[in-house]
N, C-alpha and C positions, 0 to 999 in steps of 0.2 A: 308454398310450404315443402321444404325438402325432407326426405325421409332418410334417416340415418340407419345404417345396417349395424346391428351390435355383433361383436366378436363372439364366437361360440367358445365355450369354456373347453380346455384342453388339459389332459392329465398325461403323465407318463408313468408306466408300470410294466410289470412282467406277466406273461400269460402263465396261469397256473393250470388251466384246464381247456382242452380242445376237443373233448369227446362228443360234443353235440354238432349237429350239422348247421353250418352258416353261423355259429356263435362261439365265443370265447369267454372266459372268465379272466379278468386282469386285476392283479393286486397291486395297488397304489400305496407305496409306504410314504411316511411323513415324519420328520422328527419335530417335536414340540417340546418347548421349555416348560417345566413344571413351575407353576405360579409360586409356591412357598419355597421348595427346596432348590430350584434352579437347575435341577438335573435334566438332562434331555432324554426324552422318552420316544421311543419308536411306536407310531401308531399306523394301523393299515385299515384299508377299506378294499372290499372286492366289488367290481363292476362287472356287469355281464354286457358285452359288446358285440355288435354285428360284424361278421367277418363273412361277406358274400362269395369271396372266391376260396374260402377254406385255405388260406395262405399261411395262417399263423400256426406255429407249433408251440409246445410246452417250452418254456424258457426263453422265448423270444421277448426282447425289450420293445414295446410298442407305444405310439401315441395314440391316444383315444379322444374324440370330440364328441360334445353334446349333440343330440339330435331329437326329432320328434319321437314320441313313443312307438317303438315298433312291436313290442309286445307286453305281456303282463310286466317282466322285469328288465327288458332291453331299453335303455334310453341312451345308449353310447354307440358309436360307430367307429371302427379302426380307420385313423387317418394314415398312419404310415408304420412301417417296421423300421425301427432305428438300428436294431442289432439283432442278428439271427443267432439262435442257439447253436452250440457246438455239437 
C-alpha cells in the first residue's frame, strides 16, 4: 500500500503587520464574480503566518503555506518572499 503525500495549500499575499516576534499578518486578496450582477468584487482574508527569521517587512509580497497549528491563530508558515518592499 503506497502512501500519497498531499500538496499543502499555498496563498500569495502582502504583509500588513510585522510588529510581533517571529510572526506576520498576511493579507490575501481575491476577485470574485457576483452571482446576479456579474460585477467583480475584491475580497480579502488576513492570515497570521510564522516567520522564524523575522525576514519579512511590511509591504513584502510573500507566499505562505499551510502547516500544523503553531499557536491559537497561526496555521500558516512563510514559504518564500516573492518581492521585497521598496
